[in-house]
N, C-alpha and C positions, 0 to 999 in steps of 0.2 A: 504493500500500500504506500502511496505517496504521503510521506510524513507532513508535507506542507499543504494538505488538502484544505485546511483553514489557514489563511495567511494573516498572521497577527499584525495588527496595526502598530507601527513603530512608535506611536505616541502613547501606547499603553503604560499605565492605567489611565483611562479617560476621565474618571471621576473618583475623587477621594474625599474623605471627611473634611480636608482642609478647604475644599471649595464650597462647602455648604454653609449658608449664612445663619445657621442656628446650631446649637450644640448637638453633635452626634458623634458616635465612636466608630461607625463603619458606614460604608456605602456599597451595597451588593444586591445580587439576585433581583435584577430589574427587568420589568416588562418594557418593551419599546415598540411603538407603532409610528407610522407616518400619518400625520393629520394636517391636511391643507399645506403640503410641502414642508411641514415642520416636523422634525422628529421629536416625539414625546417619550420621555423616560420616566417610569414610575419605579423608584428604587426603595429598597428596604434599608433602614438604618437602625442599629442598636442605640439605645440611650444608656446613660450610666446606671439606670435602674436594671439594665439587662433585658428590658422589653423593647419591642420594635414598633416603629411607625413607618409610614410611606411618604416619601418626598417626591417632588416632580422637578425634572430638569428638561430644558429645551435646547434644540440644536438645528442649524440650517443645513449641516452637511453630514450628520450622523456620527461625527467624531468629536466635535468640540461642543460640550454641553455646559449650560449655565443653569443653576438651580433657582427655583422660585424662592422668594423671601420667607415663605411659611410652609410647613408640611402640608401635604395634600390630603392624607387620611390618617387620623389618629383614632385610637379605640373609642367606641361609643360610650357615653356616660349615662345614657337613658334610653328607654325603649327596649324592644326585644333583642337587639344586638348586644346590649351592654354586658349582659351576663356571660356572653361567649367571646367577647373581645378584651376582657379585663387584663389579660396577660400580654396583649399585643397583637398587631396585624402584620403579616409577613408574606413574602414571595408572591407578588401579584403576577397575573397574566392578563393580556388585553387581546380581545378579538373584536374586529369590526363586523357586525352582522346587520345588514339592511339599514345602514346609516347610523346605527348606535354602537358605541364602544362598550362592550361587556367586560367588566373587570372581575376576575375571580381572585381571591386572596385567602390565606390561611388565618383563621381566627383562633387565638389561643386563650384558654381559660382553665380554671380548676377542673372543668369537665372534659379536658382533652383538647384536641385540635379538630376544628370543623372548617369547611370551606364556605365562604360567603360570596355572594354575587352583588355587585353594584353596577350602575351604568351611568354614562355621560354622553353628551353629544359634542362638548366643547372643552373638556378638561378644566372647566371653571366650576360649574355646578356638578353635584354628584348625588345620586339617589341610591341608597341601599335597597336592594330588591328582596333578597331572601337568603336564609342559611340553607344551602342546597345539599349538604351531606350531614350525616350524623358523625360522631366521633368513631374511629380515628381515621380521617382522610386528609390527604394533601394532594398538591400537584394536579389541580383540575384545569384542563385546557379545552376551550370550546372551538369547534370547527367554525370557520367563517361563513359557511352556507348551511342551509337546512337540507335534509334528505327525506324525500316523501313527506314534506311538511313538518318534520321533526328536527329540533336542535339535537346535535350530537356532541358528546364530550369524551375525552380520555381522562381517567383518574387513577389514583393509586391508594387503595386501602392499606392501612398499616397493619398487616396481618402475617403471622407465621404459618397460617394454614395453606394459603397459596402465596409463598413468601414474596412480599413486596413486589407485586406484579401489576401490569397495566391492564385496566379494564376499559370497556366502552359502554356508555349509557345514552339514553335518548329522552327527550322531553318535548311535550307539545307547547309548553308555556314558560320554560326556564325555571319554574318552581318545583315541579314534580318530575322526578327522573326514575326511569326503570328500563326494562328489557336489557338488563346488564349482561355482558358477556366478557369472559376472560380472553384477553387478546395476546399478551406477551408475558412470558415468565423469564426470570433470570436463568442463565444457562450454567450448568455445573462446570467448574474449572474453566471459566471463561472470564473475560475482563469485567463482566457485569454480573458475576455469579451471586453477589450478596443481596443486591436489590436494584430495581430499576424504577423509573418514574417519568411521566411526561415532563418535557422541558418547555420549549417554545410552542405556542399554538401552531397547528399544522398550516401549511400554505400550499396553494394549488400549483401544480406543474402539468405539462401536457401528458405526462405518464401516470400521474396520481398525486395524492396528497402526501407531501413530505413532512414528517414529524421528527424533530430532534429531541432525543431523550437523554437522561443521565443514567449512568450505570455505576455501581459501586463494587469495588473489589477489596476484600479484607486481607491485609498483610500483617506480618509480625510487628510492623511499626504503626499499625492503625489502618484506617480505611482510605482509599483513594477514589475520588470522583472523576469520571471521564464522561465524554459525550459520544453518543452514537446516533444513527439515523435509520428511519424506517419509512417504507412507502406503502400507502393505503390506496385501495381502488377508488377511482373518482366518484363512482355512483354508490358504492357500498363500503363505507370506511371501516366496517368490521372485517373486511377481507384484506389481509396483508399480502402485498405483492412481493415483498422482500425486506430483509433487515440486514444491515451491514454486519459482516462478521468481525470487523475490526473497529476500533474507536476512531473518531475523527478529530478529537482533541483531548489532550491530557495535561495535567499540571507540569509546566516546565520552567516558566519564568519565575524569578525570585518571589514575586508577590502572589503567585499561584501556589508555590510550594510551602511558603511560610506566611502565617497570618493568624487571624482569630481561630480558624479551623484549617489545619495544614492540608495540603494536597487536594485542593478542591477547584474544579471548574464547573459552574452550575448555571445553566441558561434558563431564562424565563421569557426570552424574546428574540425574534429574528425578523428582519425586514427584507423581503425579496425586492430586487430592483429591476428596472426595465432592461438593463443591459445583460441580464442573465446571471447576475451574481446575487448573493444574499449576504447581508450584514448579520452576523451572529454576535449577540451580546452575552457576556457571562460574568458572574460574580467570581472573583478570584480569592480563594482562602477566606471566604465570608468577610472580606475586608474592603475591597476596591472593585470598580467596574472596568471591564476590558471589552474590546471588540476585535473582530477579525472578519475577513471576507472569504467566500468560497464560491466556486462555480456551481450553480444549481445542477447542471448536467453531470458533474463529477459526483455529486451526492446521490443523484438518482442511479447512476451507474454502479456505485458501491452497493446499493440495495439490490439491484438486479443481478449482480454477479453471484 
């Protein structure tokens, strides 16, 4: 495999806590979309309490980001979300579906971790919609199109019964989800054998829906997080056309190997471009944000090989 399948941006890391105009300890695991020719990044930050909030940064080129003066989403203090967000909000994903931006994020509380759904049209106003999973779920990504009138999502229950595997579910209204199927499992003695989970929301190619996922391998020195890629059928996303046998990115740069959590590259966002490339964004060692570019055709070929 070509080790340079993802070409790291030479200016990495692209966003650190030093660039945030309010006190945070990390900047990582960010969702990124292009909205009206502006790149919008929703990033997770640890506070000194150890709990997380979501901030927003903007860019005109996808590489140089400036953070808004205030956080974008902090834990609810009243209403039905308050009890489930009291320990923080984490790891957002953004999908644009029929003109609305759907934001999924992990809501942490003494009841475990659930996934919440919010929506916006302009990244100014925000409406919390629903808590769309029970505990313990993470890593929900929503496909940008409906299938036979139904929304579709990939998710990852936190379970040792089917160890940390990727499932697909459907919904008529974004609130109630079902028809769940097991889609991908970790592979024994493989780079993702400990657990896998959806990363960036899938994006459409001529050959199928491309989804970038994370895989974890346990070593004598702890776990290492890498990225892989899978291809789903255009009309039936529960049908996998192929999964890359090798990873597409692993921790190598100093800020990926060492940080808040060592040896982590973790994506929550990817932006396909008109020139056939895709910008892939990843949190490095749960500390800073990085970006790289890949040819979409190369990623598809990896899956079909």
